[in-house]
N, C-alpha and C positions, 0 to 999 in steps of 0.2 A: 153422263154430264157431271154427276157428282164426283166421279174419279178424276175428271179433267180439272175440276175446281181444286180438289185436294192437291193434285200434282202442281198446279199453278201456285198454290199457297206455299208448298214446301220450296219450290224454286225461288219464290220471292223472299222467303226467309233466308235462304243461303245467299241470294243476290244482295240483300240488305247488308249481310255481314261483310261481303267482299267490298261493297261500296263504302261502308264505314271505315274499312282499313285504308282506303285511298282518299276519299273526299271528306273534307271537314263538314260537320253537320251542326245546326244550331242547337242551343241548349234545351229548347223545348222538345225537339225531336229525340234528343238523348234521353230526356225524361220518359218519353213514350217507350223507347227501346228498353230502358231499365225496368219499367213497370211490366212490360211484356215478358222480360227475362225472369222476373220473380214469379209471375203467374205460371209460366211454363214449368218452372222448378217445382211449384206446388202440385201441378197436374201430374208430373212424373212421379213425385213422392207418393201421392194418394193412389195413383194408378198401380204402382208396385205393391202398395199395402193390400189392395183388394183384388189383385190378380190371384186366381185360384191355383195356377201353376206357372212355371217360368216361361213356358212357350206361349202364354197369353201375351207376353211382352217380348216376342221373338226378335223384334227390330230394335231392342233396347241398345245394343252396341252401336248401331247407326245413329240412334237418337243422341247418345252420349257424344259422338263426334260432331253432330250438327250443333248441339247446345254449347259445346266447348268453343267452337270457332265463332259462334255468335257472341258469346260472353267475352272472348278475347277482343273481338272487334269493338264491343262497347268500351272495354278498358282503354283501347287505343284512342277512341273518340273522346272519352272523358279526360284522358291525359293531355290530348291536344288542346281541349278547352281550358283545362286548369293552367297550362303553361302559357297559353296565348292570351286569354281574356281574364283568367282568375274567376270566372263565373261558369261552372259546369252544369248549372241548373238546379232546380228545386230538390230533386231526389238525392243527389250527392250531398248538397248542403245540409239537408234534413238529417241524413244518416250521420254526417260528421258532427252536428251540433246536438241533435236529440239523443241518438244512441250513445254518443260519447258524453252526454250531459254538458256539452259546450266546453269541456275541460280537456286540454291537450293530453295530460297524463292518463286520465281515465279512458279516453278514446284509444290511445296507444295500447294500454293494457288489455282492453276488450278485444282489440284487433289481434294482439299476440295470442290471447287465449283461444280465439276462434281458429287461428292458424294451427296452433298446437293440437287442438281437438281434431281438426281435419286431417292433419298429417299423421299424428302419432296413433290416434284411436281409430277413426273411421277408415281412412284411406289404406292404412297398413293392414288392418283386419280384413277389409273387403278384398284387397289384392291377394292376400294369402288364401282366403276361402275360395276365391275364383280360381286360383292356380290349382289347389288341391281338388276341387270339384271337377275341373276340366280333366285332370289326370285320372281320377277315379272313374269318371264317365267313359273315357276312352278305353280304360282297362276292362271295364265291365261290359263293353259292347259284345265281344264274342259269346260270353255267358248268356246275355239277354237274347241274342240271336238263336242260340241253341234251345233256350227255354221256349221261344216262339215256335221253333220247328217241332219241339216235343209236344206242345199243346195242339199244334196243327195235326200231327199224326195221331194223337189220341182222340181227335174230334172235338176237343174243348173249344176250339175257335174255327172259323171258316177261313177260306183263302183270302177273302176281302179283309177280314179282321186282322189276319196275319200281315197283310200288306200295309194296313194302317199302322199297326204296331211297329213294323220295321221302319217305316218312314218317320215315326215319332222318335225312335231311338236315334236315327241319323240326324234328325233335327236337333235333338237335345245335345248330341255330341258337337254339332256345328255351333250351337248357341254358346255352350260353355267354353268351347275353344275360342270363340270370338270375344266372350266376356273376359277371358284371361288377358287378352290384349287390350280390350276397350277400357279396363280399369286404369290402365296407364294414361289414358286421356285425362281422366279426372285428376290423377296425381300430378300430371304435367301442367294442367290448367291451374291448380293451386300454386305450384312452384312459379309459374309465369306471373300470376297475380302478385305474389310476394316480391318478385323482382321489379315488376312495374311500380309497385308501391314505393320501393326504395329509390327508384329512379325519379319518381314524382317528388319525393321529399327533397332530394338534392337539387333537382331542376327547379322546383318551385321556389326554394329559398334563393337560388341564384337569380331567377327571373324577378322576384320581388325586390331584391336589393339593386339589381341593375336597371330594370325597366321602370319600376315604381318608386325607386329611391327610398325603400322602407328600411328601417333598422332591422338588424338580424333577428331580434326577438319578435318584432312585428311580422316580419316575413315568415318566421318559424311558426308563429301562432296561426297566421292566416292559411298558409299553404299546407302545413301538416294536418290541420283540421280537415281541409278539403281532401287531402290525399287519404286520410284515414276514412273519411266518408266514402270516397271512391273505392277504397279497399273493402270496406264493410259491405257496400251495395253489390260488390262482385263476389265476395267470399260467402255471403249468406246463401245466395242461390246455389253456389258451388257446393256448400255444405249440405244443402237439401238434396242435391242430386247424388252426392257421395253417400248420404244416408239411404236414398232410394236404391242405390247399387248394392249396399250392404244388405238391405231387406230382401232384395230379389235373389241374391246368391245364397242367402241363408234360409230361404223359405222352405219350410218342411211340410206344410199342409197342402194337399192338392184337392181336397174335397169340401172345403168350407172357407168362408171369408176369414181374413187375417184377424180382424178384431174379435169375432165370435170365438175363434179357437184360442186366442190369447187370453181373453177374459175367462173362458171356461177352464183353461189350464192353471191360471193363477188363483182364481176365486171359486173353483168348482169343488173343493174338498172342505167340508165343514170343520173337521177337526183341526185343519191348519189355521183357519180363521179364528177358532176358539183359542188356540195356543198363542197366536199373534195378539189377539185382543187382551188376553190375561197378562202377557209379557209387557205390552205397552202401558196398561193400567198400573202394573207394579212399578214401572219406571217412574210414572207420574207421582205415585204415592210415596215410594221409598227414597226418592232422590229429590234434589232441589229443583228439578225441572218443573215447568209450568204444569201444575196439577190439573187445571181445567182443560188444557189442550190435550194432554196425553190420556187422561181418563176419558175424555170425550171420544178421542180416536179409538181407544180400546173398546169402549162400549159399542161404537159403530161397527167395528169388526165382528164383535160377538153377535150383534143383531143381524148383520149380513150373513154370518155363518148359519144362524138359525133359519133364516129365510131360504138359504140354499138347501139346507137339510130337508125342510118341508117340501121344497120344489122337487127334490130327488125322490122323496117318498111318493109324492103324487104322480111323478112320471113313471115310477116303477109299477104302481097300481094300474095306471092307465095302459102301460105296455102289456101287463098281464091280461087285462080286460080285452084289449085289442087282439091279442093272440088267441084268447079263447073264442072271441067272436069270429075271428077269421077261420079258426078250425071248425067251428060250428057251421059257418056259411059254406065252407068247403065240403062238409059232409052233406049239406042240403042239396048242393048242386049236382046235376047229373055228371057222371064220370066223363072226362074228356079223353076219348079213345084215339084221337088223331095222332098223339105222340106215340101210341103203341103200334101204329101201322107202319112206322118207319123201319126199314130193314137195312142194316149196315152191310155194305158189299163184302168187307173182310173183317173178321173179328178174331182176336186172340184172347182166349180166356184161360186163366191159370189159377191154381190153388194158392193158399196163403203162404206156402213155403217158398214160392217163386217170387213173391212180392219184392224182396230185397234186390232182385235182378232188375226190376223195373223202376225202383225208387231211386231217384238221383241223389236224395239226401243220404242214402245208405251206400252210395258208391256204385249203384247199378247203372249200366249203360245200354240196357235193352232198347230204350227209346231212341238213343242215337243210332243203334243198329237198324231200327225200323226206318229211320230217315235214310240211311245208306241203302237199304233195300229198294226204296222207291227211286232213288237216284240211279242205282245200278241198273234196274230194269228199264228205266227211261232211256239210258244210254245204250243198253244192249238190244232192246226190242222196239224202241221208238214210240212208246205210249206211256201215258201217265197212269200209275197205279192209284186206285181210289184210296181215300183215307183209311188207314188200318186202325181199327178201334181196339184198344187194350183194356181189358176188364179183369178184376179179380172175381173169383167165383168160389164161395165157401162150400158149395155142394161138391166140388171136385176134391180128389185126394190132394194132400198138401203139395206134392211134387208133380202133379199132373197138369198138363195143359191141353187144350183142344183148339183146333182151327176151324172156323166156320166161314162158309162162302154163302152170302145172301141168306144168313140166318140158319143154315143147315150145316151140321158138323160133317166135315169131309176127311179129317185126320186128327190124330191125337198122339201124344208122346208123354214120356215120364223121365224126369231127370233127378239126379241126386245132388242136392246143394252141397257145396264145398268138395265136390268130387270132379274128376275129369274123365272123359270118355276116350279110351284108347282102342284104335282099330288096327288090325294086322293087314298091311297092304299086300301080303302074300309071300314075302320073302324073309319074314322075321324068324330067327332060329331060337333065340332066347325068350322063353315064355315069361310073362309077368302075371302074377296071380291077381285076381280081382273078381268083382261081381259080374257074372255073365249078363249080357243084355243085347239089344239090337239097335243099331243106329236108325232113328225114325225116318229120315229122308229117303234112304235107299234100301232100308231093311237089311243092312249088312251086320254080321256078327261083330260084337264089340264087348269090352269089359269096362266097368267103372273102377277107377283107381284113385288113391288119395293124393294129396299134394306132395307127400314125401316120396311117392313112387313115380312122379312125373318125369324127373330127369332121367331115371333109369330106363323108363319106357321109351322116351325119345331117343336115348342113346342106343337102345336095342332096335330101333327102326319103326316103332309104332307111330301112327298118326294120332296125336293127342290134341283134343279140343276141349274148350271150357263150356259150361252149360249155356251161357248166352249165345255162343257161336252155334251150338246144336239147334237151339230154337230158331235162330235167325236163318240158318241154312234150310231147316225144315219149312219155315214160312216162305222162303224164297222159292223153293221147288213147288210148293202148293200153288203159289201165285202164278208161276210160269205155266203150270198145268191148266189153270182155270182162267188165264188172262183173256182168252177169246170171249168167254161168256161175260167177263167183266167189262168189256168194251161196249159202251152204250152209244145210242145215236147222238146223245149230247156230247160225248167225248169225240165222236167223229166230226161233229159240227165245229168243235173247237179246233181240231186239226185242220179242217178245211179253212176256217177263218184265219188261222196262222199262215197258211200257205197263200191265201188270197192276197195278203199284203205284198208279197213279192211276185206272185204270178196270177194276177187277176184275170188275164185273158184265158188261161187254162181252166180256171174254176168256172168262169162264166160259160165256157163251151161244154164242160163236163156235166155240171149239175145246176139246175134240175133238168136240163134239156135231154141229155143222153141217159143218165142214171139217177135214180132217186137216192136219198140219203141212206135208206135201208139197204139198197143194193150195194152201195159202196161199203157199208158196214159189214155185210156178209163176206165181201172179198177180203177185207182186212182181217176179219175173224178167221177165215180159212188160212190165211198166212200165219197168224199168231198161233193157231191150233197146231201147226207143225213146226213152231219155233223159228219162223222166218221173221226177221226184223222189218218193221214198217217205217223205220226212221227215214229212209230215202223216199219220202212221200211224193216228191216231184216225179221221179221215175215211174212210180206206181200209177199216179194219176195220168201221166202222159200216155202210158200203155193202155189204160182204161179208155181214154179219149180216142185212141187210135182204133180200138177194136169194138167199142160199144155200139158203133154204127152197124156192125154186122150181127152181133149177138148180145143179148142181155142175160144169158145164162151165167150166173155168178161163178159156178164151178169152172166153166171153160175160161171165163175172164181171169180167174185165179191162175190157171195154167199159163196163160199169156204173160201175166205179171211175173210169175216165177221164172219164166224164160228170160224176161228182161232184167231180172235180178240175179242172173247166173254168176256174176262175179262175186256177189255177196254170199251166195249159196256155196260156191266152190271154196271160198276162203273159210267158211264155217266148218265144212266137213272134210275138205281135202287139203292137207298141209302142202305148201310149196316145196319143190325139190325133194319129193318123197313119193314113191310108188304106193298107191292106195289099193288095198284088197277089197273087192266087192263081190256080190253075188248077182247074177243076171237071171232074167226070166226066159224060159224056153219059148220060142216063137209060137209053138203049138198052144201053150198056155195063154199067151197073149191073144191068139186068134179065138180061143174058146171064150175068153172074157169079153172080147169085143162083140162076138156074135150073140152074147146073152144080154147085152145092154138094151134096155127098153126105154124109150123116150115118152114122157107124159107131160101134161101141162104143168105138173108140180115139179118136174125135173126128171133126171135119168135115174134108173135103178138097175141092179144086176139080177137077172133071173137065171142063176146058174144052179145046176143040180147039187143038192147039199152034200152028197157023197163025194162029188168031184171037188167041192170046196174044201172038205176035210182032207182029201188027198193032197191038194195043193198046199194047204196050211201045214200039213205034216211034213211035206218035203221042204217047205220054207224053214220050218223049225230046225230040220236036220242041217240045212246049208248055213243057217245063221249061227248054229253052234260051232261050225268050223271057224267062222270069223272070231267068235268070242274066245275060242281056245288059243288063238294067236294074238289075243289082246286088241282086236280091232272092233270098231263100232259096227253094229248090224246095219249095213247099207245094201239095199236092193236096187239094181239098175234096170229101168224099163224103157220102152219106147214112149215118146211124148203122149200119144193118144191113149195109152193104157194106164199111165201113172196114177191118175186120180181114182180110177176104178179099182185098181189093185190096192191102193191105200185104204179105200173104204172097205174093201173085202177083208183086209188084214188087221184093221185097227181094233177089232173086237178080240183078236187072238194075241196080238203083240203090242205091248204098251209103248215101247221105245223104238219100234222099227222105223228106219229112215228109208223112204222111197223117193228116188230121184230119177228124172228122165235124162236121156242123153243130151237134150237141148239145154239142160240146166247146168252143164259142166263146161268150164273154160277149156279152150283147145290146148292149153299148155299143161293140163293135168294128165299125169300118167296113171293108168288104172290097170289092175291085174285081177282077172276073174278067178275065184277059187272054187266056184261051183255054179250050178244052174238049177233053178227050180223047175221041175217038170211035173206033169199031171200023173 
């Protein structure tokens, strides 16, 4: 109900302006409108003074437009009354006689001074400040967005806080862009008022001489005084709103009231007040100036300076006491261990020698690379990587860094600052001298070289990378390897909620009727564990809904999903228009594996003779080496029913072995078997 009343009030305000432009109004109603106009101008001025930040007055450009049209409508109505009746009401007559002291020359001079102040001082300054602020705000947007992304990735802010800060940046840009144009309303309003005043003077003299048979001086004295009153009653509210505009676009404090900050900045330093007091007293004593006035002001400034100094001393002592009491109280309280229980999903800790790579002020771009890692994995594998916490750790070696997953160290590396890592891709003939090392992601042999050796190494065919790229690549590989365990039920719920917006019928059928949240999580984890993207969530959930009525075994459901994703799997491992070399399984081995599978309530497991397992794995290693010698990825091809069991059997022996079933390959893929794993 309150909103409806406010809407009606704004609509009536604008409607009154439109009516006054068209319909003549009596002079008493004009007095009401002029009084309202002056009141609104004061409300706007004090509202801008005490707004803590510019977005507290986010509708100010619209307010400027509304007040401008209302003021112009009053000008038109007063002009109509002046020219037709010679009696525009009490407010205009009072401003003309009282403010101008009833003197034509004084009134004209005061009016001209007000116009000059508004045009030359306030309007021009506000217009320039609004233009520069709008330009700087728009130019600073990309940097502010990157700072928000960096804070988000370091865990300094949450996703919700980042969203609020992004919206605030966009609102500020829109506000200052609007203000850049809205300031023109005020300038145009002042110009229109000046023109209307000129028209009133000429028209009033003509109307007085023609209609009232007044002499030229009588007409001049009567109508110019009324016109000056009309101009003043219009220019003063316009001047107040121009001043409010200047205050708003130049506001610097966001955390305190305008008056409090202003007084503290002007009168908050005792030595300044002492110097001013002494100077003013000297002027009164040593010059013919009024000694009583200047010595009185000087003494007043010195007394205020002393009061401020005492206040600062008291505040300092009070702050020290409060700090000591707070520290004592903190020691008395039992330790709050809740904050110590939080475990970050991913942490990157580094020694002090690597800090420049993560410090934006020193030109480091490691934070930006962390942002790109999260985006890259989201696009590649279809899941959001948790916040990556970056911390410096003085207990590490200066050039050392470690990567933790759920608080446990899983990998580490060491870099040389101001050096580059050069790796031989296998065909380099010209050797470059450097410090021997190993690339941390894939443990390949490499050397550290200086900036001066970089061009020579690249010309020789070495792959040369800088330290931030080394850390980023290492971190990316670790995240890919552990992404399955990082996928929580809460993450899965968010994925389900996103898909529900476009496919509510599918979600309602699948969960919780057919599969629980945990079972869906296990299927998605199985896919991520083997590097299969879950981005096509619609296909995955459609497949689960089709087969969950038959089985709730998450391993079997994973195989069904993999078969429905065969196009994605084929494009990942098998380039088009190219024959791909693979290794197959001997049917005898497949039969042995299937005959050893035992089903329990907890799931299936393989009960195969350990010696036979060793033999199969030994033969697998021999066949995989054939693929590696010809530069191919280690891919084993099996029948659909055996794939998941052979993968479980081999994952303890081979880290990167790719196991694919025949049903997961597109029909247009050409394969060539270079060997067969036998028992």
